[in-house]
N, C-alpha and C positions, 0 to 999 in steps of 0.2 A: 579437454579440460583438466584442471589441477585437482588431481584425485586426491593427493596428499595433503594438499591445505584443505580440500572439502573435509576430509577426515578427521583434520586437527581442530577445525571449526566445530565439526558434529560434537568431538568428544569433549571440548571446553565450554560448549554452550549450555548456559543455566535451562533446564528442564521447562521454564515457563516461557522461554523465548520460541518464537517461531519462525524459521528459515525460509526464505523465499528466494527461490533461484530465477532471478532475472534473465530471461531467454532471447530478448530481444536480438534480432540480427544473428542468431545462433540456427542452426539447422536443427532438424526434427532429429537426424541422427546423433547430436549433441545432446539433446535434451533426453534422448532415452537412455545415452550412456550417464548423464545425471540422474536419472530414476533408478538404474541399476547401482547406482552408489550410495542411494540413500535420500535423494531429493525427492519430496514429494509434493509441493506445490511450485507452480510455476506462474510468470508472471510476463505480460507483454504490455509494451506501451502504444501500440498501433494496432487498429481494428484489422488491418489485412493481415498482418503478419499472424495476430490470434487465429482469424480464421482458418489461413494456410496451414498453421501447423498444429492446430487444436488436435487432441486426442481424448476421447471422454473416459480414458482409463486413469488420466492425471487429473488433479485439481489446477484451477488457472484463477488468476487475479488480473485485472485490469488497473494498471499502473500509471497510464499516461492520461493526458488531458484527453476528455470525451464529449465529442460534439452530440448534441440533441438528436441529430438525423441517423446516428451511428448507433445510438441505444438498442435499437431492435434486433441489431448485428450480433450485439455483445451478451445480453440478457440469458439467452438461453446456454452460452457457452462458460461462464464464468460464475465462481462461489463467491466472489467478492469486488466490489469495485472500491478502489483505493484513491480515487481522484473526484470525488465529489466537490464541487466548487461552485455553486449556485441553486437558488430554489428553482430556476426553471428546469434544469438537468435533473433535478429531484422528482420533478413532477413528471418529466417525460419518462423516468425509470419508474414511478408509481403506475404509470400509464402503460407502460409495455409489459409490466410484472404483473398487473392485473389481469391481462389477458391470458397470461399464462398460469395464472393462479399460483405464483411462486413469490416469495417473499426475499429481498435482496439484500445482504449485508452490504454495508458502504462504510468507509472512512471518509471523512472531511478532511481536504486538503488545506494546509495552512502555509501560507509564504511565511513562515517565521524568520527570517532574512530580510524580508521585505526588498527584494531583487526584482528588478523590472521585468526582467528576462524570464521569471517563473510565474507558474500560475499559482492560484491559491488564495484563500482568502487571509483577512487579517484575524487576530485572535478575537475581536470583539465581533466580527461577522461569523465565524466560525461558531460561536457560542449561539449567536442567534439564529443561525441555521438548523442546529441541533432542535431547537424549539418548534421551529416552524415544520421540521420532518416529521414532529410528534403526530401530526393529523394525519400522515400516508401510510395507510396499512400495509401497504407492499413494499416500505422501503424503512430497512433496520439499522440504524447509526449506532456502529457498534465502537465507534473511536476517532482518532485523529491521527493523519499522516503528514509528513513533513520531508522536504529535502533539503539536506545541510547547506550552509554557504558554500561557494563556489570560491574558496581559497584555502591557501594552506596555513591559515592563523588558527592555530589550536586555541587560543583564549576566543577568539570569536566564535569558532564554530561550539565549544563549550557552553559559552553564554547564550548563545541560539537555542541550543539543545536543553538545557536548563530553563529557558524560557517555556519551551516546548513541552517540557514535564509537568511544568506550574500550571499551565495550561490544560492540560490533560488531568491533572488534579482538581482544579477548579472545575472541568465539565462534570467530574465523578459526583464531586459535591453538589451541583446543581441538578443534575440528572440520576444518581446514582450510580454506584461501581458495578452493579450488575449490569446495566444498560453501555455503559461507557468503560470498555475493558482492554481495547487495544490501541496501543501505542506504536505506530511503526514508524520507524526513525533510524537511520542507520544504513550506509551502501558501504561499498568497497573500500573505500578511503578513508572513511571515519566511523565504521561501526563499533570500534571499541570504546571510543568517546559516547556514542548514542548509548551503549548498553550501559556504561558508567553513570549517565544520567538518567536511566530507569526505561528505555526503551525494552517492549517485550515483543517485537516484530522488526526484522531486519531484511533487508532487499538486495541481496548480492549477487552481483554478475560477472564482472572480470576476473575477479580474484578466484571464483570457483568454476565460472564456466570459460575462461580464458580470453584472451584477445578477440575482438568482433573482426 
């Protein structure tokens, strides 16, 4: 892993921003090293990888597309699901968390760039889903998540992140800032732009963990 880059990011990151280390396709030994260097929250995008590398000493998030039949395998391992994208999935999370008597923090994934290769909801559907989840006592919607556009156009990326932040503010206005308090936006290639646009949670993989 890139310890120097990690320290640089840690030293310059605003106090209100949470750093998530994306550990997918990295070994447990690499995760342990990242923990020794100060990373405290790790994220996986595949359920099987999460199960294989899970360590109860660390905090874990699920950031990949989650199938309903895999929810039962995830809810006992993670402290947040960042990829909620349907009411059906929310209801399955509710069902499985009710069995365990836990409340699951979740973020609603928004396809802000409207790319056909990505999962996530439209902004309008994301706001609708927040309202629908209000009736699910074991699902706690804490904010929104997005993946930036898959291109190198800084203007386009900035436009998408600005639109995402505006959606975040709209969600806070409708559902209170106390409830909607996380905007997970920004990865290795675009996190400085995301921070400039108001992100308070970034998900960094390659830049700190190294090449897969």
